[in-house]
C-alpha positions in Angstrom: 0.3 0.0 0.0 0.7 3.9 -0.9 2.1 5.3 3.2 -0.2 8.2 3.9 1.8 11.6 4.1 -1.1 13.6 4.6 -1.6 15.0 8.5 -5.1 15.2 8.1 -5.7 11.8 6.8 -3.9 10.3 9.1 -5.7 11.9 12.0 -8.9 11.0 10.5 -7.8 7.1 9.9 -6.4 7.1 13.1 -9.4 8.3 14.7 -11.6 6.5 13.4 -9.7 3.0 14.0 -10.2 4.0 17.8 -14.2 4.5 17.1 -14.1 0.9 15.1 -12.4 -0.5 17.9 -15.0 0.6 20.8 -17.7 -0.7 18.0 -16.1 -3.6 17.8 -15.4 -4.2 21.9 -11.5 -3.9 21.8 -11.3 -1.0 24.2 -10.2 -1.5 27.8 -11.3 1.7 29.5 -8.7 4.0 28.9 -5.7 1.6 28.1 -4.2 0.3 25.3 -3.1 2.0 22.2 -3.1 3.1 18.6 -0.4 4.9 16.9 0.9 6.5 13.4 3.3 7.9 12.3 4.2 11.2 11.1 6.3 12.2 7.8 9.7 13.2 9.3 10.3 17.0 9.2 14.1 17.3 7.8 14.0 14.0 5.3 13.7 10.2 6.3 17.0 10.0 7.0 18.0 12.4 9.5 14.5 13.9 10.4 12.9 14.0 13.5 11.0 11.2 13.8 6.9 11.4 15.3 3.7 10.2 15.7 0.2 10.6 16.7 -1.5 9.2 19.4 -4.2 9.3 21.7 -4.7 11.4 24.9 -4.8 9.9 28.2 -8.3 10.3 28.9 -10.1 9.9 26.4 -12.5 6.7 26.3 -12.3 5.1 22.4 -15.6 6.3 21.6 -15.0 9.8 22.3 -11.6 10.2 20.1 -11.5 12.8 17.6 -9.3 13.5 14.9 -8.2 16.6 16.3 -7.3 15.3 19.7 -4.7 13.0 18.4 -1.3 13.9 20.3 1.8 14.7 18.0 5.0 13.3 20.3 8.5 12.6 19.0 10.8 9.8 20.2 12.2 11.5 23.4 8.3 11.2 24.5 8.3 15.2 24.0 4.4 16.4 23.2 5.2 18.2 20.3 1.3 19.1 19.8 -1.7 18.6 21.4 -1.0 19.6 25.1 -2.4 16.7 27.0 -0.4 13.7 28.5 -0.1 10.1 27.3 0.0 7.3 28.7 4.0 6.2 29.6 3.8 2.7 29.0 2.0 3.1 25.5 4.7 5.7 24.7 7.4 2.6 25.1 5.4 0.5 22.9 4.8 2.3 20.1 7.7 4.6 19.6 9.8 1.4 19.9 7.9 0.0 17.0 8.1 2.9 15.2 11.8 3.4 15.7 12.4 -0.1 14.1 10.9 -0.7 11.4 9.9 0.7 7.9 6.8 -1.2 7.7 5.3 -0.3 10.7 3.4 3.3 10.3 0.9 2.3 12.2 0.3 0.8 15.5 -2.6 -1.6 16.8 -2.3 -2.5 20.3 -5.3 -4.2 22.1 -6.3 -6.2 25.1 -9.1 -7.9 24.2 -10.0 -11.5 25.7 -9.2 -13.6 23.6 -6.1 -12.0 22.3 -5.0 -12.1 26.3 -6.2 -15.6 26.2 -3.6 -16.6 23.5 -1.3 -14.4 24.5 -1.5 -16.9 27.8 -1.0 -20.0 26.2 2.6 -21.8 25.9 1.4 -22.4 22.1 0.4 -18.8 21.3 -1.5 -19.0 18.2 -2.6 -22.3 16.6 -3.2 -23.2 12.9 -7.0 -24.4 13.5 -8.5 -21.9 10.5 -8.1 -20.5 7.4 -7.9 -17.0 9.0 -5.2 -18.2 11.3 -3.4 -19.3 8.3 -2.7 -15.4 7.1 -0.8 -15.2 10.0 1.5 -18.4 9.8 5.4 -17.6 10.1 4.5 -14.0 10.1 4.1 -13.4 14.3 6.7 -12.7 16.5 6.6 -13.1 20.5 7.5 -11.0 23.1 8.0 -11.9 26.6 6.5 -10.3 29.6 9.0 -7.8 31.4 6.3 -6.3 33.7 4.8 -3.2 32.7 6.3 -0.8 30.0 7.8 1.6 31.7 11.3 1.1 31.1 12.7 2.6 27.4 15.3 -0.4 27.6 12.6 -3.0 26.8 12.2 -1.1 23.1 15.1 -2.4 21.9 13.7 -6.1 22.7 10.1 -5.3 21.1 12.2 -4.4 17.9 13.8 -7.4 17.5 10.6 -9.9 18.7 8.7 -8.1 16.2 11.5 -7.9 13.3 9.8 -7.9 9.7 6.1 -9.7 11.3 3.1 -8.6 10.8 2.4 -8.8 14.3 3.2 -9.4 17.5 2.3 -11.6 21.0 3.3 -9.9 23.9 3.0 -12.4 26.2 0.7 -12.2 29.4 -0.1 -8.5 27.8 -2.1 -8.8 24.3 -1.7 -8.7 20.5 0.4 -6.2 18.1 -0.4 -5.5 14.4 1.6 -3.3 12.8 1.1 -1.7 8.7 1.7 0.7 6.5 -1.5 2.4 6.8 -4.1 2.1 9.4 -6.4 0.8 6.7 -3.1 -2.0 6.8 -2.7 -2.6 10.2 -6.0 -2.5 11.3 -7.7 -5.0 9.0 -4.6 -7.6 10.4 -6.0 -6.5 13.9 -9.3 -7.9 13.1 -8.6 -11.2 11.3 -5.6 -11.8 14.2 -7.8 -11.2 16.7 -10.8 -13.0 15.1 -8.6 -16.1 15.1 -7.9 -15.7 18.1 -11.2 -15.9 19.3 -12.0 -19.4 16.9 -9.0 -20.7 19.2 -10.6 -19.8 22.0 -13.6 -21.4 21.3 -12.3 -24.4 20.3 -10.4 -25.1 23.4 -13.8 -24.3 25.6 -15.5 -27.0 22.9 -12.5 -29.8 22.9 -13.8 -31.0 26.2 -17.5 -31.8 24.6 -16.1 -32.6 21.1 -12.2 -34.0 21.1 -9.3 -32.7 20.5 -8.5 -29.7 18.7 -7.1 -30.5 15.4 -4.6 -27.9 14.2 -3.4 -27.7 10.0 -0.4 -29.3 8.4 2.4 -27.0 7.8 2.3 -27.2 4.0 -1.3 -26.0 3.6 -1.3 -23.6 6.2 1.8 -22.0 4.4 0.4 -22.4 0.9 -3.1 -20.9 2.2 -0.8 -17.4 4.0 0.4 -17.6 0.5 -3.0 -17.1 -1.4 -4.3 -14.5 1.2 -1.2 -12.5 0.8 -2.2 -12.4 -2.9 -5.3 -10.4 -1.4 -3.9 -7.8 0.9 -4.7 -4.8 -1.4 -8.3 -5.4 -0.7 -7.7 -4.4 3.2 -8.3 -0.7 1.5 -11.6 -1.6 -0.2 -12.8 -3.2 3.2 -11.4 -0.1 5.3 -13.1 2.4 3.1 -16.8 0.1 4.0 -15.6 0.5 7.8 -15.4 4.2 7.3 -18.8 4.8 5.9 -20.4 2.2 8.6 -18.9 5.2 10.8 -20.3 7.9 8.8 -23.5 6.7 9.1 -23.5 5.9 13.1 -21.7 9.2 14.3 -18.8 11.5 12.1 -18.0 13.2 14.9 -14.4 11.3 15.0 -13.3 13.6 12.1 -13.9 16.6 14.1 
């Protein structure tokens, strides 16, 4: 996908992601965060890196485009006049500093995501939806609440070139070159976790859970990568849905 460089569009899309997350039941009161990298001031190589993130204290269903803070990689609020969550800054700045494919970062604490994050086996290959993530999800060990900036290097290493990250005993994280990309990845990653949780609950009465053979997971993963351009079509449909329900996210 083409990287969006217009700040107004990035603000609109990121605010839409917060509203959609609330609609889907992904919010965790004031916690978890989504962010989007802004174009560097002074050039890509030596410019000042900044990103948009939500102000602490706003519920997801309240977030508007104008509410989003601009924060630099040292933790300074460049624009916005509000505070952010410190642990959220650690996680998001780590990803933005570490990967050029991570222009948007979505981090959630959903029930299904946290359940899978607590399992030694991680995400299992149980359904066509989970095959999109075959060999494409990193794992980051839990180190406590992310107040220590030293953790950033380890988050970067765990993510690598993957499209998603399981934060052990914590939750899920997805990345993308656009907000649409990262949000769609999280939607299906969370759905895969929901399927896994449901299957494990059924195992007592329906028999053992059966994972797909590796060669089928790999084949389906390659097939799904060939249609990833369709994420933008889905994103536009979600924006239309939001506009019908409450277009105030654009403000």
